[in-house]
Every structure is written in structure tokens, then in C-alpha cells.
PyMOL Python script that loads the backbone (N, CA, C, O; Angstrom):
from pymol import cmd

cmd.read_pdbstr("""\
ATOM      1  N   MET A   1     -30.029  31.724  43.709  1.00  0.00           N
ATOM      2  CA  MET A   1     -28.962  30.657  43.196  1.00  0.00           C
ATOM      3  C   MET A   1     -28.530  31.059  41.747  1.00  0.00           C
ATOM      4  O   MET A   1     -29.358  30.663  40.927  1.00  0.00           O
ATOM      5  N   MET A   2     -27.477  31.729  41.192  1.00  0.00           N
ATOM      6  CA  MET A   2     -27.400  32.086  40.002  1.00  0.00           C
ATOM      7  C   MET A   2     -27.119  30.664  38.793  1.00  0.00           C
ATOM      8  O   MET A   2     -26.273  29.770  38.829  1.00  0.00           O
ATOM      9  N   GLN A   3     -28.005  30.891  37.988  1.00  0.00           N
ATOM     10  CA  GLN A   3     -27.737  29.820  37.044  1.00  0.00           C
ATOM     11  C   GLN A   3     -26.530  30.031  36.215  1.00  0.00           C
ATOM     12  O   GLN A   3     -26.253  31.142  35.762  1.00  0.00           O
ATOM     13  N   THR A   4     -25.768  28.919  35.999  1.00  0.00           N
ATOM     14  CA  THR A   4     -24.494  29.090  35.088  1.00  0.00           C
ATOM     15  C   THR A   4     -24.275  28.163  33.667  1.00  0.00           C
ATOM     16  O   THR A   4     -23.358  28.251  32.850  1.00  0.00           O
ATOM     17  N   ASP A   5     -25.425  27.261  33.672  1.00  0.00           N
ATOM     18  CA  ASP A   5     -25.397  26.309  32.557  1.00  0.00           C
ATOM     19  C   ASP A   5     -25.825  27.350  31.130  1.00  0.00           C
ATOM     20  O   ASP A   5     -26.451  28.382  31.374  1.00  0.00           O
ATOM     21  N   VAL A   6     -25.543  27.098  30.001  1.00  0.00           N
ATOM     22  CA  VAL A   6     -26.112  28.138  29.001  1.00  0.00           C
ATOM     23  C   VAL A   6     -26.066  27.071  27.663  1.00  0.00           C
ATOM     24  O   VAL A   6     -25.257  26.144  27.682  1.00  0.00           O
ATOM     25  N   LYS A   7     -26.721  27.208  26.836  1.00  0.00           N
ATOM     26  CA  LYS A   7     -26.702  26.323  25.354  1.00  0.00           C
ATOM     27  C   LYS A   7     -26.632  27.351  24.414  1.00  0.00           C
ATOM     28  O   LYS A   7     -26.824  28.528  24.719  1.00  0.00           O
ATOM     29  N   ALA A   8     -26.335  26.921  23.145  1.00  0.00           N
ATOM     30  CA  ALA A   8     -26.610  27.898  21.942  1.00  0.00           C
ATOM     31  C   ALA A   8     -27.235  27.537  20.428  1.00  0.00           C
ATOM     32  O   ALA A   8     -26.799  26.464  20.012  1.00  0.00           O
ATOM     33  N   THR A   9     -27.805  27.950  19.871  1.00  0.00           N
ATOM     34  CA  THR A   9     -28.517  27.687  18.859  1.00  0.00           C
ATOM     35  C   THR A   9     -28.064  28.654  17.665  1.00  0.00           C
ATOM     36  O   THR A   9     -27.871  29.866  17.761  1.00  0.00           O
ATOM     37  N   TRP A  10     -27.924  27.790  16.421  1.00  0.00           N
ATOM     38  CA  TRP A  10     -27.388  29.101  15.057  1.00  0.00           C
ATOM     39  C   TRP A  10     -28.974  29.363  14.367  1.00  0.00           C
ATOM     40  O   TRP A  10     -29.844  28.495  14.444  1.00  0.00           O
ATOM     41  N   CYS A  11     -29.168  30.526  13.772  1.00  0.00           N
ATOM     42  CA  CYS A  11     -29.969  30.710  12.805  1.00  0.00           C
ATOM     43  C   CYS A  11     -29.542  31.248  11.394  1.00  0.00           C
ATOM     44  O   CYS A  11     -28.825  32.236  11.551  1.00  0.00           O
ATOM     45  N   ASN A  12     -29.675  31.034  10.462  1.00  0.00           N
ATOM     46  CA  ASN A  12     -28.850  31.502   9.418  1.00  0.00           C
ATOM     47  C   ASN A  12     -29.422  32.720   8.617  1.00  0.00           C
ATOM     48  O   ASN A  12     -30.543  33.085   8.973  1.00  0.00           O
ATOM     49  N   ALA A  13     -28.894  33.334   7.700  1.00  0.00           N
ATOM     50  CA  ALA A  13     -29.329  34.412   7.483  1.00  0.00           C
ATOM     51  C   ALA A  13     -30.847  34.148   6.649  1.00  0.00           C
ATOM     52  O   ALA A  13     -30.976  33.087   6.039  1.00  0.00           O
ATOM     53  N   GLY A  14     -31.763  34.965   6.653  1.00  0.00           N
ATOM     54  CA  GLY A  14     -32.996  34.669   5.998  1.00  0.00           C
ATOM     55  C   GLY A  14     -33.821  33.203   6.579  1.00  0.00           C
ATOM     56  O   GLY A  14     -34.527  32.469   5.887  1.00  0.00           O
ATOM     57  N   GLY A  15     -33.561  33.068   7.765  1.00  0.00           N
ATOM     58  CA  GLY A  15     -33.961  31.490   8.383  1.00  0.00           C
ATOM     59  C   GLY A  15     -34.842  31.918   9.731  1.00  0.00           C
ATOM     60  O   GLY A  15     -34.851  33.006  10.307  1.00  0.00           O
ATOM     61  N   LYS A  16     -35.476  30.873   9.999  1.00  0.00           N
ATOM     62  CA  LYS A  16     -36.214  30.962  11.321  1.00  0.00           C
ATOM     63  C   LYS A  16     -35.963  29.885  12.067  1.00  0.00           C
ATOM     64  O   LYS A  16     -36.096  28.785  11.530  1.00  0.00           O
ATOM     65  N   THR A  17     -35.518  29.970  13.553  1.00  0.00           N
ATOM     66  CA  THR A  17     -34.949  28.655  14.338  1.00  0.00           C
ATOM     67  C   THR A  17     -36.059  28.711  15.535  1.00  0.00           C
ATOM     68  O   THR A  17     -36.457  29.790  15.974  1.00  0.00           O
ATOM     69  N   ILE A  18     -36.469  27.602  15.965  1.00  0.00           N
ATOM     70  CA  ILE A  18     -37.149  27.630  17.208  1.00  0.00           C
ATOM     71  C   ILE A  18     -35.756  26.822  17.834  1.00  0.00           C
ATOM     72  O   ILE A  18     -35.176  25.792  17.491  1.00  0.00           O
ATOM     73  N   VAL A  19     -35.544  27.750  18.841  1.00  0.00           N
ATOM     74  CA  VAL A  19     -34.406  27.766  19.742  1.00  0.00           C
ATOM     75  C   VAL A  19     -34.953  26.913  21.002  1.00  0.00           C
ATOM     76  O   VAL A  19     -34.074  26.070  21.185  1.00  0.00           O
ATOM     77  N   PHE A  20     -35.790  26.752  21.787  1.00  0.00           N
ATOM     78  CA  PHE A  20     -36.110  25.876  22.772  1.00  0.00           C
ATOM     79  C   PHE A  20     -37.591  25.965  22.888  1.00  0.00           C
ATOM     80  O   PHE A  20     -38.078  27.091  22.988  1.00  0.00           O
ATOM     81  N   GLU A  21     -38.416  24.861  22.887  1.00  0.00           N
ATOM     82  CA  GLU A  21     -39.571  24.550  23.167  1.00  0.00           C
ATOM     83  C   GLU A  21     -39.863  24.647  24.669  1.00  0.00           C
ATOM     84  O   GLU A  21     -39.471  23.757  25.424  1.00  0.00           O
ATOM     85  N   GLY A  22     -40.466  25.591  25.066  1.00  0.00           N
ATOM     86  CA  GLY A  22     -40.598  25.563  26.800  1.00  0.00           C
ATOM     87  C   GLY A  22     -40.115  27.008  27.155  1.00  0.00           C
ATOM     88  O   GLY A  22     -39.755  27.998  26.518  1.00  0.00           O
ATOM     89  N   ARG A  23     -40.291  26.640  28.584  1.00  0.00           N
ATOM     90  CA  ARG A  23     -39.610  27.883  29.321  1.00  0.00           C
ATOM     91  C   ARG A  23     -38.296  27.915  29.679  1.00  0.00           C
ATOM     92  O   ARG A  23     -37.778  27.080  30.420  1.00  0.00           O
ATOM     93  N   THR A  24     -37.662  28.955  29.126  1.00  0.00           N
ATOM     94  CA  THR A  24     -36.172  29.530  29.092  1.00  0.00           C
ATOM     95  C   THR A  24     -35.945  30.595  28.998  1.00  0.00           C
ATOM     96  O   THR A  24     -36.944  31.298  28.847  1.00  0.00           O
ATOM     97  N   ARG A  25     -34.603  31.314  29.026  1.00  0.00           N
ATOM     98  CA  ARG A  25     -33.961  32.750  29.649  1.00  0.00           C
ATOM     99  C   ARG A  25     -33.209  33.057  28.259  1.00  0.00           C
ATOM    100  O   ARG A  25     -32.417  32.225  27.815  1.00  0.00           O
ATOM    101  N   PHE A  26     -33.417  34.036  27.704  1.00  0.00           N
ATOM    102  CA  PHE A  26     -32.699  34.691  26.429  1.00  0.00           C
ATOM    103  C   PHE A  26     -31.359  35.138  27.320  1.00  0.00           C
ATOM    104  O   PHE A  26     -31.481  35.755  28.379  1.00  0.00           O
ATOM    105  N   LYS A  27     -30.458  34.869  26.932  1.00  0.00           N
ATOM    106  CA  LYS A  27     -29.416  35.334  28.061  1.00  0.00           C
ATOM    107  C   LYS A  27     -28.129  36.166  26.789  1.00  0.00           C
ATOM    108  O   LYS A  27     -27.158  36.765  27.251  1.00  0.00           O
ATOM    109  N   GLY A  28     -28.300  36.084  25.563  1.00  0.00           N
ATOM    110  CA  GLY A  28     -27.145  36.799  24.704  1.00  0.00           C
ATOM    111  C   GLY A  28     -27.485  36.573  23.257  1.00  0.00           C
ATOM    112  O   GLY A  28     -28.573  36.079  22.962  1.00  0.00           O
ATOM    113  N   VAL A  29     -26.584  36.920  22.319  1.00  0.00           N
ATOM    114  CA  VAL A  29     -26.650  36.859  20.748  1.00  0.00           C
ATOM    115  C   VAL A  29     -25.482  37.113  20.338  1.00  0.00           C
ATOM    116  O   VAL A  29     -24.880  38.079  20.807  1.00  0.00           O
ATOM    117  N   THR A  30     -25.035  36.478  19.585  1.00  0.00           N
ATOM    118  CA  THR A  30     -23.817  36.901  18.516  1.00  0.00           C
ATOM    119  C   THR A  30     -24.285  36.939  17.109  1.00  0.00           C
ATOM    120  O   THR A  30     -24.861  35.962  16.630  1.00  0.00           O
ATOM    121  N   ILE A  31     -24.041  38.143  16.344  1.00  0.00           N
ATOM    122  CA  ILE A  31     -24.883  38.480  15.194  1.00  0.00           C
ATOM    123  C   ILE A  31     -23.817  38.949  14.399  1.00  0.00           C
ATOM    124  O   ILE A  31     -23.010  39.744  14.880  1.00  0.00           O
ATOM    125  N   SER A  32     -23.704  38.471  13.017  1.00  0.00           N
ATOM    126  CA  SER A  32     -22.966  38.842  11.857  1.00  0.00           C
ATOM    127  C   SER A  32     -24.030  39.357  10.633  1.00  0.00           C
ATOM    128  O   SER A  32     -24.748  38.563  10.026  1.00  0.00           O
ATOM    129  N   SER A  33     -24.010  40.746  10.388  1.00  0.00           N
ATOM    130  CA  SER A  33     -24.965  41.430  10.172  1.00  0.00           C
ATOM    131  C   SER A  33     -24.422  41.697   8.631  1.00  0.00           C
ATOM    132  O   SER A  33     -23.253  41.907   8.309  1.00  0.00           O
ATOM    133  N   GLY A  34     -25.687  41.628   7.682  1.00  0.00           N
ATOM    134  CA  GLY A  34     -25.387  42.379   6.050  1.00  0.00           C
ATOM    135  C   GLY A  34     -25.930  43.271   6.349  1.00  0.00           C
ATOM    136  O   GLY A  34     -26.548  43.580   7.367  1.00  0.00           O
ATOM    137  N   ILE A  35     -25.642  43.916   5.124  1.00  0.00           N
ATOM    138  CA  ILE A  35     -26.420  45.383   4.703  1.00  0.00           C
ATOM    139  C   ILE A  35     -27.928  45.316   5.170  1.00  0.00           C
ATOM    140  O   ILE A  35     -28.653  44.521   4.571  1.00  0.00           O
ATOM    141  N   GLY A  36     -28.400  45.989   6.066  1.00  0.00           N
ATOM    142  CA  GLY A  36     -29.719  46.098   6.221  1.00  0.00           C
ATOM    143  C   GLY A  36     -30.235  44.805   6.985  1.00  0.00           C
ATOM    144  O   GLY A  36     -31.364  44.352   6.798  1.00  0.00           O
ATOM    145  N   GLY A  37     -29.324  44.257   7.851  1.00  0.00           N
ATOM    146  CA  GLY A  37     -29.642  43.111   8.559  1.00  0.00           C
ATOM    147  C   GLY A  37     -30.596  43.474   9.705  1.00  0.00           C
ATOM    148  O   GLY A  37     -30.844  44.635  10.031  1.00  0.00           O
ATOM    149  N   ASN A  38     -31.148  42.299  10.330  1.00  0.00           N
ATOM    150  CA  ASN A  38     -31.954  42.150  11.453  1.00  0.00           C
ATOM    151  C   ASN A  38     -32.153  40.816  12.015  1.00  0.00           C
ATOM    152  O   ASN A  38     -32.225  39.739  11.423  1.00  0.00           O
ATOM    153  N   VAL A  39     -32.235  41.099  13.360  1.00  0.00           N
ATOM    154  CA  VAL A  39     -32.547  39.707  14.199  1.00  0.00           C
ATOM    155  C   VAL A  39     -33.637  40.133  15.131  1.00  0.00           C
ATOM    156  O   VAL A  39     -33.633  41.263  15.619  1.00  0.00           O
ATOM    157  N   ALA A  40     -34.746  39.088  15.436  1.00  0.00           N
ATOM    158  CA  ALA A  40     -35.941  39.457  15.897  1.00  0.00           C
ATOM    159  C   ALA A  40     -35.575  37.827  16.908  1.00  0.00           C
ATOM    160  O   ALA A  40     -35.131  36.772  16.457  1.00  0.00           O
ATOM    161  N   VAL A  41     -35.920  38.121  18.211  1.00  0.00           N
ATOM    162  CA  VAL A  41     -35.882  36.910  19.167  1.00  0.00           C
ATOM    163  C   VAL A  41     -37.129  36.993  19.744  1.00  0.00           C
ATOM    164  O   VAL A  41     -37.294  38.043  20.365  1.00  0.00           O
ATOM    165  N   ASN A  42     -38.204  36.113  19.744  1.00  0.00           N
ATOM    166  CA  ASN A  42     -39.459  35.705  20.018  1.00  0.00           C
ATOM    167  C   ASN A  42     -39.723  34.780  20.930  1.00  0.00           C
ATOM    168  O   ASN A  42     -39.238  33.649  20.883  1.00  0.00           O
ATOM    169  N   ASN A  43     -40.656  35.262  21.998  1.00  0.00           N
ATOM    170  CA  ASN A  43     -41.624  34.375  22.959  1.00  0.00           C
ATOM    171  C   ASN A  43     -42.703  34.089  22.365  1.00  0.00           C
ATOM    172  O   ASN A  43     -43.583  34.932  22.190  1.00  0.00           O
ATOM    173  N   GLY A  44     -42.802  32.793  21.944  1.00  0.00           N
ATOM    174  CA  GLY A  44     -44.008  32.379  21.142  1.00  0.00           C
ATOM    175  C   GLY A  44     -44.474  33.456  19.855  1.00  0.00           C
ATOM    176  O   GLY A  44     -44.099  33.038  18.760  1.00  0.00           O
ATOM    177  N   THR A  45     -45.031  34.426  19.822  1.00  0.00           N
ATOM    178  CA  THR A  45     -45.630  34.809  18.446  1.00  0.00           C
ATOM    179  C   THR A  45     -44.941  36.440  19.155  1.00  0.00           C
ATOM    180  O   THR A  45     -44.720  37.251  18.257  1.00  0.00           O
ATOM    181  N   THR A  46     -44.633  36.916  20.474  1.00  0.00           N
ATOM    182  CA  THR A  46     -44.369  38.120  20.823  1.00  0.00           C
ATOM    183  C   THR A  46     -42.915  38.302  20.896  1.00  0.00           C
ATOM    184  O   THR A  46     -42.139  37.556  21.493  1.00  0.00           O
ATOM    185  N   ASN A  47     -42.599  39.412  20.203  1.00  0.00           N
ATOM    186  CA  ASN A  47     -41.477  39.865  20.350  1.00  0.00           C
ATOM    187  C   ASN A  47     -40.349  40.275  21.741  1.00  0.00           C
ATOM    188  O   ASN A  47     -40.796  41.030  22.604  1.00  0.00           O
ATOM    189  N   ILE A  48     -39.578  39.988  21.817  1.00  0.00           N
ATOM    190  CA  ILE A  48     -38.763  40.175  23.237  1.00  0.00           C
ATOM    191  C   ILE A  48     -37.448  40.960  23.088  1.00  0.00           C
ATOM    192  O   ILE A  48     -36.882  41.352  24.109  1.00  0.00           O
ATOM    193  N   TRP A  49     -36.918  41.218  21.836  1.00  0.00           N
ATOM    194  CA  TRP A  49     -35.713  41.512  21.453  1.00  0.00           C
ATOM    195  C   TRP A  49     -35.622  41.554  19.863  1.00  0.00           C
ATOM    196  O   TRP A  49     -35.824  40.673  19.027  1.00  0.00           O
ATOM    197  N   PHE A  50     -35.221  42.979  19.732  1.00  0.00           N
ATOM    198  CA  PHE A  50     -34.935  43.147  17.721  1.00  0.00           C
ATOM    199  C   PHE A  50     -33.734  43.811  18.036  1.00  0.00           C
ATOM    200  O   PHE A  50     -33.379  44.422  19.043  1.00  0.00           O
ATOM    201  N   PHE A  51     -33.059  43.508  16.720  1.00  0.00           N
ATOM    202  CA  PHE A  51     -32.008  44.270  16.257  1.00  0.00           C
ATOM    203  C   PHE A  51     -31.619  44.661  14.716  1.00  0.00           C
ATOM    204  O   PHE A  51     -31.293  43.808  13.890  1.00  0.00           O
ATOM    205  N   ALA A  52     -31.703  46.195  14.410  1.00  0.00           N
ATOM    206  CA  ALA A  52     -31.948  46.355  12.877  1.00  0.00           C
ATOM    207  C   ALA A  52     -30.521  47.199  12.287  1.00  0.00           C
ATOM    208  O   ALA A  52     -30.312  48.382  12.555  1.00  0.00           O
ATOM    209  N   SER A  53     -29.808  46.541  11.632  1.00  0.00           N
ATOM    210  CA  SER A  53     -28.312  47.545  11.082  1.00  0.00           C
ATOM    211  C   SER A  53     -29.092  48.855  10.773  1.00  0.00           C
ATOM    212  O   SER A  53     -30.142  48.914  10.135  1.00  0.00           O
ATOM    213  N   SER A  54     -28.316  50.048  11.406  1.00  0.00           N
ATOM    214  CA  SER A  54     -28.654  51.388  11.037  1.00  0.00           C
ATOM    215  C   SER A  54     -27.952  51.925   9.827  1.00  0.00           C
ATOM    216  O   SER A  54     -28.536  52.610   8.987  1.00  0.00           O
ATOM    217  N   SER A  55     -26.964  51.670   9.772  1.00  0.00           N
ATOM    218  CA  SER A  55     -26.137  52.320   8.940  1.00  0.00           C
ATOM    219  C   SER A  55     -26.065  51.839   7.378  1.00  0.00           C
ATOM    220  O   SER A  55     -25.415  52.313   6.447  1.00  0.00           O
ATOM    221  N   GLY A  56     -26.877  50.836   7.421  1.00  0.00           N
ATOM    222  CA  GLY A  56     -26.374  49.952   5.893  1.00  0.00           C
ATOM    223  C   GLY A  56     -25.273  49.453   5.458  1.00  0.00           C
ATOM    224  O   GLY A  56     -25.006  49.156   4.294  1.00  0.00           O
ATOM    225  N   VAL A  57     -24.304  49.305   6.835  1.00  0.00           N
ATOM    226  CA  VAL A  57     -23.303  48.586   6.436  1.00  0.00           C
ATOM    227  C   VAL A  57     -23.286  47.062   7.273  1.00  0.00           C
ATOM    228  O   VAL A  57     -24.112  46.825   8.155  1.00  0.00           O
ATOM    229  N   GLY A  58     -22.405  46.244   6.931  1.00  0.00           N
ATOM    230  CA  GLY A  58     -22.374  44.906   7.604  1.00  0.00           C
ATOM    231  C   GLY A  58     -21.301  45.032   8.943  1.00  0.00           C
ATOM    232  O   GLY A  58     -20.202  45.587   8.921  1.00  0.00           O
ATOM    233  N   SER A  59     -21.825  44.480   9.892  1.00  0.00           N
ATOM    234  CA  SER A  59     -21.083  44.273  11.207  1.00  0.00           C
ATOM    235  C   SER A  59     -21.092  42.942  11.753  1.00  0.00           C
ATOM    236  O   SER A  59     -21.878  42.100  11.319  1.00  0.00           O
ATOM    237  N   SER A  60     -20.097  42.638  12.872  1.00  0.00           N
ATOM    238  CA  SER A  60     -20.537  41.600  13.942  1.00  0.00           C
ATOM    239  C   SER A  60     -20.148  42.178  15.152  1.00  0.00           C
ATOM    240  O   SER A  60     -19.348  43.105  15.270  1.00  0.00           O
ATOM    241  N   PHE A  61     -20.974  41.372  16.395  1.00  0.00           N
ATOM    242  CA  PHE A  61     -20.882  42.148  17.485  1.00  0.00           C
ATOM    243  C   PHE A  61     -21.628  40.937  18.618  1.00  0.00           C
ATOM    244  O   PHE A  61     -22.401  40.120  18.117  1.00  0.00           O
ATOM    245  N   ASN A  62     -21.439  40.898  19.653  1.00  0.00           N
ATOM    246  CA  ASN A  62     -21.904  40.545  20.714  1.00  0.00           C
ATOM    247  C   ASN A  62     -23.094  40.963  21.561  1.00  0.00           C
ATOM    248  O   ASN A  62     -22.968  42.187  21.598  1.00  0.00           O
ATOM    249  N   VAL A  63     -23.918  40.724  22.094  1.00  0.00           N
ATOM    250  CA  VAL A  63     -24.713  41.007  23.171  1.00  0.00           C
ATOM    251  C   VAL A  63     -25.171  40.214  24.286  1.00  0.00           C
ATOM    252  O   VAL A  63     -25.955  39.276  24.136  1.00  0.00           O
ATOM    253  N   LEU A  64     -24.622  40.627  25.589  1.00  0.00           N
ATOM    254  CA  LEU A  64     -24.961  39.687  26.666  1.00  0.00           C
ATOM    255  C   LEU A  64     -26.220  40.760  27.597  1.00  0.00           C
ATOM    256  O   LEU A  64     -26.217  41.965  27.846  1.00  0.00           O
ATOM    257  N   LEU A  65     -27.147  39.719  27.903  1.00  0.00           N
ATOM    258  CA  LEU A  65     -28.122  40.988  28.610  1.00  0.00           C
ATOM    259  C   LEU A  65     -27.702  40.796  30.199  1.00  0.00           C
ATOM    260  O   LEU A  65     -27.117  39.783  30.583  1.00  0.00           O
ATOM    261  N   PRO A  66     -27.980  41.625  30.870  1.00  0.00           N
ATOM    262  CA  PRO A  66     -27.758  41.601  32.177  1.00  0.00           C
ATOM    263  C   PRO A  66     -28.575  40.371  33.163  1.00  0.00           C
ATOM    264  O   PRO A  66     -29.599  39.809  32.775  1.00  0.00           O
ATOM    265  N   GLY A  67     -28.000  40.125  34.313  1.00  0.00           N
ATOM    266  CA  GLY A  67     -28.805  39.184  35.043  1.00  0.00           C
ATOM    267  C   GLY A  67     -29.065  37.918  34.707  1.00  0.00           C
ATOM    268  O   GLY A  67     -28.116  37.187  34.425  1.00  0.00           O
ATOM    269  N   GLU A  68     -30.415  37.414  34.673  1.00  0.00           N
ATOM    270  CA  GLU A  68     -30.583  36.439  34.402  1.00  0.00           C
ATOM    271  C   GLU A  68     -31.057  36.497  32.933  1.00  0.00           C
ATOM    272  O   GLU A  68     -31.240  35.420  32.365  1.00  0.00           O
ATOM    273  N   GLY A  69     -31.227  37.397  32.410  1.00  0.00           N
ATOM    274  CA  GLY A  69     -31.462  37.563  31.014  1.00  0.00           C
ATOM    275  C   GLY A  69     -33.083  37.822  30.628  1.00  0.00           C
ATOM    276  O   GLY A  69     -33.581  38.351  31.622  1.00  0.00           O
ATOM    277  N   ILE A  70     -33.808  37.705  29.879  1.00  0.00           N
ATOM    278  CA  ILE A  70     -35.200  37.706  29.566  1.00  0.00           C
ATOM    279  C   ILE A  70     -35.696  36.250  29.883  1.00  0.00           C
ATOM    280  O   ILE A  70     -34.972  35.269  29.718  1.00  0.00           O
ATOM    281  N   ILE A  71     -36.898  36.188  30.319  1.00  0.00           N
ATOM    282  CA  ILE A  71     -37.897  34.858  30.590  1.00  0.00           C
ATOM    283  C   ILE A  71     -38.553  34.762  29.503  1.00  0.00           C
ATOM    284  O   ILE A  71     -39.462  35.536  29.204  1.00  0.00           O
ATOM    285  N   ALA A  72     -38.145  33.752  28.754  1.00  0.00           N
ATOM    286  CA  ALA A  72     -39.409  33.359  27.732  1.00  0.00           C
ATOM    287  C   ALA A  72     -40.039  32.014  28.192  1.00  0.00           C
ATOM    288  O   ALA A  72     -39.463  30.930  28.291  1.00  0.00           O
ATOM    289  N   SER A  73     -41.826  32.415  28.549  1.00  0.00           N
ATOM    290  CA  SER A  73     -42.354  31.325  29.142  1.00  0.00           C
ATOM    291  C   SER A  73     -43.055  30.390  27.854  1.00  0.00           C
ATOM    292  O   SER A  73     -43.639  29.342  28.129  1.00  0.00           O
ATOM    293  N   GLY A  74     -42.939  30.863  26.467  1.00  0.00           N
ATOM    294  CA  GLY A  74     -43.631  30.151  25.669  1.00  0.00           C
ATOM    295  C   GLY A  74     -42.344  29.701  24.697  1.00  0.00           C
ATOM    296  O   GLY A  74     -41.253  29.860  25.244  1.00  0.00           O
ATOM    297  N   ASN A  75     -42.308  29.158  23.326  1.00  0.00           N
ATOM    298  CA  ASN A  75     -41.207  28.598  22.745  1.00  0.00           C
ATOM    299  C   ASN A  75     -40.124  29.833  22.294  1.00  0.00           C
ATOM    300  O   ASN A  75     -40.570  30.893  21.856  1.00  0.00           O
ATOM    301  N   LEU A  76     -39.207  29.688  22.385  1.00  0.00           N
ATOM    302  CA  LEU A  76     -38.151  30.748  22.334  1.00  0.00           C
ATOM    303  C   LEU A  76     -37.594  30.510  20.698  1.00  0.00           C
ATOM    304  O   LEU A  76     -37.147  29.409  20.375  1.00  0.00           O
ATOM    305  N   SER A  77     -37.656  31.474  19.866  1.00  0.00           N
ATOM    306  CA  SER A  77     -37.316  31.599  18.388  1.00  0.00           C
ATOM    307  C   SER A  77     -36.546  32.822  18.147  1.00  0.00           C
ATOM    308  O   SER A  77     -36.466  33.888  18.757  1.00  0.00           O
ATOM    309  N   VAL A  78     -36.052  32.404  17.178  1.00  0.00           N
ATOM    310  CA  VAL A  78     -35.450  33.523  16.411  1.00  0.00           C
ATOM    311  C   VAL A  78     -35.297  33.689  14.973  1.00  0.00           C
ATOM    312  O   VAL A  78     -34.585  32.842  14.434  1.00  0.00           O
ATOM    313  N   THR A  79     -35.889  34.738  14.109  1.00  0.00           N
ATOM    314  CA  THR A  79     -35.725  35.151  12.704  1.00  0.00           C
ATOM    315  C   THR A  79     -34.769  36.022  12.395  1.00  0.00           C
ATOM    316  O   THR A  79     -34.667  37.131  12.919  1.00  0.00           O
ATOM    317  N   CYS A  80     -33.959  35.530  11.457  1.00  0.00           N
ATOM    318  CA  CYS A  80     -32.949  36.564  10.692  1.00  0.00           C
ATOM    319  C   CYS A  80     -33.167  37.361   9.549  1.00  0.00           C
ATOM    320  O   CYS A  80     -33.590  36.679   8.616  1.00  0.00           O
ATOM    321  N   GLY A  81     -33.067  38.244   9.351  1.00  0.00           N
ATOM    322  CA  GLY A  81     -33.038  38.737   7.686  1.00  0.00           C
ATOM    323  C   GLY A  81     -31.809  39.496   7.677  1.00  0.00           C
ATOM    324  O   GLY A  81     -31.408  40.385   8.428  1.00  0.00           O
ATOM    325  N   ASN A  82     -31.189  38.824   6.433  1.00  0.00           N
ATOM    326  CA  ASN A  82     -29.674  39.259   6.064  1.00  0.00           C
ATOM    327  C   ASN A  82     -28.736  39.355   7.231  1.00  0.00           C
ATOM    328  O   ASN A  82     -27.950  40.290   7.384  1.00  0.00           O
ATOM    329  N   ALA A  83     -28.840  38.514   7.904  1.00  0.00           N
ATOM    330  CA  ALA A  83     -28.142  38.333   8.963  1.00  0.00           C
ATOM    331  C   ALA A  83     -28.161  37.247   9.740  1.00  0.00           C
ATOM    332  O   ALA A  83     -29.257  36.769  10.035  1.00  0.00           O
ATOM    333  N   SER A  84     -26.962  36.652  10.218  1.00  0.00           N
ATOM    334  CA  SER A  84     -27.113  35.095  10.892  1.00  0.00           C
ATOM    335  C   SER A  84     -26.907  35.639  12.702  1.00  0.00           C
ATOM    336  O   SER A  84     -26.615  36.728  13.197  1.00  0.00           O
ATOM    337  N   ALA A  85     -27.156  34.573  13.171  1.00  0.00           N
ATOM    338  CA  ALA A  85     -26.805  34.961  14.916  1.00  0.00           C
ATOM    339  C   ALA A  85     -26.974  33.245  15.616  1.00  0.00           C
ATOM    340  O   ALA A  85     -27.530  32.170  15.393  1.00  0.00           O
ATOM    341  N   THR A  86     -26.255  33.779  16.377  1.00  0.00           N
ATOM    342  CA  THR A  86     -26.019  32.435  17.907  1.00  0.00           C
ATOM    343  C   THR A  86     -26.521  33.015  18.841  1.00  0.00           C
ATOM    344  O   THR A  86     -26.117  34.017  19.431  1.00  0.00           O
ATOM    345  N   VAL A  87     -27.789  32.153  19.075  1.00  0.00           N
ATOM    346  CA  VAL A  87     -28.666  32.733  20.300  1.00  0.00           C
ATOM    347  C   VAL A  87     -28.023  31.622  21.640  1.00  0.00           C
ATOM    348  O   VAL A  87     -27.852  30.406  21.564  1.00  0.00           O
ATOM    349  N   ILE A  88     -27.756  32.572  22.864  1.00  0.00           N
ATOM    350  CA  ILE A  88     -27.241  32.103  24.139  1.00  0.00           C
ATOM    351  C   ILE A  88     -28.761  32.110  24.714  1.00  0.00           C
ATOM    352  O   ILE A  88     -29.615  32.971  24.504  1.00  0.00           O
ATOM    353  N   TYR A  89     -28.869  31.026  25.431  1.00  0.00           N
ATOM    354  CA  TYR A  89     -29.774  30.454  26.143  1.00  0.00           C
ATOM    355  C   TYR A  89     -29.883  29.534  27.390  1.00  0.00           C
ATOM    356  O   TYR A  89     -29.268  28.471  27.303  1.00  0.00           O
ATOM    357  N   GLY A  90     -30.574  29.777  28.546  1.00  0.00           N
ATOM    358  CA  GLY A  90     -30.292  28.447  29.099  1.00  0.00           C
ATOM    359  C   GLY A  90     -31.375  28.965  30.551  1.00  0.00           C
ATOM    360  O   GLY A  90     -31.567  28.188  31.486  1.00  0.00           O
TER     361      GLY A  90
END
""", "prot")
cmd.dss("prot")
cmd.show_as("cartoon", "prot")
cmd.util.cbc("prot")
cmd.orient("prot")
């Protein structure tokens, strides 16, 4: 059975946010990046997804992960460096 309910959590530029404490799935992210921005999504202390601005220019975009997304068995968190992000999970 496909899961359809999702939630979203915001991470400010230069910040770190605990998205969910416990088991969940990382399903997507919306990023607004400044020059040299980066976003790291973590399962506990292990990086499971990473974005880095490659050209030195700012941009905004959405990333939706296929299927059920990436499982995070520990705490799902996001760290934003010169970028803000809305993490979609569930």
C-alpha cells in the first residue's frame, strides 16, 4: 500500500533542524540557495542526501524522490549552509 500523507519542516539558512525524531521517509525538498549554498539531509549522523550550488549563483528548485523516498531509521535532520530548505517527509 502506498503511503500518501506527508509533512514539511523548514530550515533557515545557516541553521540545523531536527525534522523528525524516529523512523520516517525523506520524500523531497524545496531549496532556495544563495551563492555557494548547500543542504545536507541526515539520518542521525549519516548523510543520506546532499546539495551544493555548483556555479556560485543562487537558485530555487524542488527535488522529489522517486517511490517511497529514502528511509531514515534514526532522527531525520537537515543542515543548511547559505540556503534555506523545506524538507518533505512522512
